[in-house]
N, C-alpha and C positions, 0 to 999 in steps of 0.2 A: 579568710577573708569577715568582716562581720559588719552587719551591716546593721545602721544608729536606726530607730526606727524613734520621732521625736513626740515627746508626748507631750501636751499642751492641755490646762482647767477645762475639760470639755470636752479633751480626746478622748472618742469611743471604738473604735477601731482598732486600735495603737494593739491591744493582742489578738485581735483575727488579722492581724501583720506576722502578727511574733509566728503566730500557733503553722499559719497558711509556710512561712518563709523555715521553723525545724521541718516542714512535713516537706519540702523540699528539698533537707538535708544543707538551707545557708543556715553557718550564726546566725546571731540580729541578737542584739538587744533593746530592750527598750528605758530611753531616755529620755528624763526632767530635764524639761530646755533650760529652766534654772541652771542647769548642770553644765551647759556646754556639750562643745562634740566631742565624742572622746578622741586620744590619742591616733586609736586603730583603728577609725570609722572608716571601711572603705569599700561606702553605701550609707543611702539615705533616702527614710519613705518617711515623706508627712503623710501621717492616716489623714483619717477621714474623720467626725467627731462635728461637735461646734465649739471653734475650739473660744472658748473667752466670750460663751453664749452669742456669737455671731452679733456682737456689737456693732454698733458705727455699721456692719455691712459683711459678714460671712470674711470670715480673713484676715479683715483689713489688721483688728492689733498682734494676733498672732504672724504675721509678716516684719511687724514692727518690732519682736521681741528677741535680741540682740544673738543669740543662736542663730537665726535668723540670716547672720554677718554674716558665719564659722558660715553655713554650710554653702552661701555663695564663693566664696573663696574657693574650700573643696573642690566646690561646680566646676571654677573657671581653674582648676587644679586638675582633671580628669576622674573626680568620681561621681560612680553613676547618680543621681539623684532620679525620685519619683515621686511627684503629690498626687494624692488620689483624694477625689470627692471634699474632703476643707483642705485639703494639702492642697490639692488642685486651686482650689480660693485665695490659697500660703501663697501659692508659686505662684501664679499670674501678681498678686499686690503687693510681692517683695519685689515682681521685675527678672525674675528668674523664666517665665515667659510669657510672652502676647498678651493683650486680648483681657477682655476681664471673664468672671463664669457674676450671671444674676436673675435678679430672679422668673422663676419658671416661667413661661406663660399660660400656666392653668390659675397663675398665683397661690398656687397647691402643693405642701410637701406632695414629694411622688412615691415608691417605695415597691419597686414593677421589674422585672427583668428585658432584658432588651437584646436588639441582635447589631455589631459594633460591621462592618464591610472593616477590612485592615487595606489603608493606605498607601503603603510604606513599611516594607516586611524588610529595610536596609538598615534595619536601626537594633542597637539591643537585645526591645523590648517586645517588637520581633520577629526573631529572627527562622523562628520554627514556625511562620506562616511562610505564607506565601498571597503577595502584594493583587488582593481580592476576597482572599476569604472570611468567612462568616462567623463571630465569635457571639457564644452566647451568656452574656454579663448581671447583676442586676443593677441597679441604680438606687439611691436615696438618697436623696436632696430637693430642696427646696428653692438654691438658687443654683442652679445649672445650668442656665438657660448659656449658649458665648458666644461673646459680643467682640465684636473687635470694626475697628477701622474698616470701609475697601482697600483702600492701598495697602492694609493694613492682611488683607488677608489675600490679597490678592499674593505677596510677596511670601506670603507664608506654601499656597496655592505656583508658588515659582518654584520655590527653594526646599523639594516637600517635604515640608513640615507639617502638612498637617496624618493626625497620625491615628486614629479615628475617625470614621463616620456613624456614625447610626444609622439603621436599611431597616429593613422588615426580614425574615428568613430565606428568600431568593438574593438580598442582594442586590436588591434597589434600593439609593436613596432615596426618601421621600418623604413631602411632607407630614403625610397619617406616619411615615416610619419615627417620626420627630421627638422622642415623648416631653424634650422640653423651652423649643420651637429655636435654637441654638445655628445659629449663623452659619447656613448652607449644610445643618445637621453637625457640623465640629464635635470629636465628643470629648477630644484629646491630642494635644499640641507637641511638638516637639522645643524646648530652648534653643540659643545661639545653637550647641551641639549636638549629636543624637544619645552624649550620654544624658540628658536632662529631658523629661516629659512629666508632664500632670493629666487626669483624664478623671471625669466624675465621674465612669464609673468602675462598681470593686473587682479587682483580679482580687482582691484576699479571702473575696465570698462565695467565689467559683473557682474554688483552687483543692478542696477535702474531699477527697470521691464518697467521703462516706451521710455529705448533707447534699449531694448535687451538681453540678456539672463543671468541670474545673476545665474551662473551656479557659477560665485566669491565670491555672497555673501556670504556662511559656511563659504569659506576660510576664511574671515574677523571680520567672530566668532565671530574664533579663540581669539581675546583677549576677550569677555565676558565673554568664558568660563575658 
């Protein structure tokens, strides 16, 4: 398989994603967004960064790039798509997943390790875990607060489409463990199908044993599954 890592002007986690995927033995290539989606693409990562400088709002301009039409078509055909941080913002802005990511409750950029509780272990991204498992990965965002209407959140919960929630080290989902004010501590959600997911924390930054914890690696291994 070949995972296409989409690079926009301002992407800064594309190389991180490439390094992490290569470490896991997953073929990947960085693709400049204007070049379009390669024909041999069997997976897509929309990485973190500040696409288009986050003008208007985070992810808004990149979400309207022509390549996103191709990614939506690929996702509809069953291609796995993972949006991380700015990629999550782009994913929600482009309609791949519901809700929106907006300014942190602290109104400042936050870069720190967080704990996540696995809410749904029946997806390609979480199949290595059990529901309730706690993983540690870093965040690095200024607009990571997940917002969605109460009705849509109820649907996400009913359909088991919440992937991760922020929690403490013991798995308790509390306001104190919520780094950005996300509604119901939501850190990652699924699209209409479980092969499409977005999350604000960075699994690619927790995948290389030489630089720290590797709890993010099993998430990226979802492409191999």
